[in-house]
C-alpha positions in Angstrom: -144.2 51.1 -154.6 -143.8 49.5 -151.2 -143.6 51.1 -147.7 -140.0 51.3 -146.7 -140.3 53.4 -143.5 -142.9 54.2 -140.8 -142.7 56.7 -138.0 -144.7 58.4 -135.5 -144.3 61.9 -133.9 -144.0 63.1 -130.3 -147.6 64.4 -129.0 -148.4 67.9 -130.3 -145.9 67.7 -133.2 -147.0 67.6 -136.7 -145.6 67.6 -140.2 -147.3 68.6 -143.4 -147.4 66.4 -146.4 -145.3 68.6 -148.7 -142.6 69.0 -146.3 -142.7 65.3 -145.6 -142.4 64.6 -149.5 -139.3 66.9 -149.7 -137.6 65.1 -146.8 -138.4 61.8 -148.3 -137.6 62.5 -151.9 -134.2 64.1 -150.6 -133.4 61.0 -148.6 -134.5 58.5 -151.2 -133.1 60.3 -154.0 -135.9 59.4 -156.2 -138.9 61.2 -157.4 -141.0 58.1 -157.4 -142.3 58.6 -153.7 -145.3 58.5 -151.6 -146.3 59.6 -148.1 -149.2 58.8 -146.1 -150.5 58.8 -142.6 -153.0 56.9 -140.6 -154.6 57.2 -137.2 -153.0 54.9 -134.6 -155.2 52.3 -133.1 -155.8 52.7 -129.3 -153.5 55.7 -129.1 -153.4 59.6 -130.0 -151.5 60.6 -133.1 -150.6 59.1 -136.5 -148.3 56.4 -138.1 -146.6 58.0 -141.1 -145.5 55.7 -144.1 -142.9 56.4 -146.6 -143.0 54.5 -149.8 -140.9 54.1 -152.9 -140.1 51.5 -155.6 -139.0 48.1 -154.0 -135.6 48.2 -155.8 -134.5 51.5 -153.9 -130.5 51.6 -153.8 -128.6 51.5 -150.8 -131.4 51.5 -148.3 -128.9 51.8 -145.3 -127.9 55.1 -146.8 -131.4 56.3 -147.4 -132.2 55.4 -143.7 -129.3 57.5 -142.4 -130.2 60.5 -144.7 -133.9 60.2 -143.6 -133.0 60.2 -140.0 -130.7 63.2 -140.2 -133.4 65.0 -142.3 -136.1 64.3 -140.1 -134.1 65.4 -137.0 -133.1 68.7 -138.6 -136.5 69.7 -140.1 -139.0 68.1 -137.5 -136.9 69.3 -134.5 -137.5 67.2 -131.5 -140.5 65.8 -132.9 -139.7 62.0 -134.3 -140.6 59.5 -131.7 -139.8 56.4 -133.7 -138.6 55.5 -137.1 -138.5 52.0 -138.2 -137.4 50.5 -141.5 -139.7 47.8 -142.9 -138.2 44.6 -144.4 -138.8 44.8 -148.2 -139.0 42.2 -151.0 -135.7 40.2 -151.0 -134.0 42.0 -147.9 -134.2 41.7 -144.2 -134.5 44.6 -141.9 
């Protein structure tokens, strides 16, 4: 499992782990997923990380689905979403 995406939420917004797992599963279209969060250094809030196998197919389409699902289910909350470079690919 590797981290494919990270995001943070606008101040005061939150998303629970089960909802985030459902969103990530729908975007990645694989049951092999992991979600986590870590406190931001020198700032309020958290960094959320979304992991899946390193060989996930069609990462561009996964990213598009993820952005759409986060927008729909975490209304107005997503501050940033970045795709991290994975093994054998560039961002």
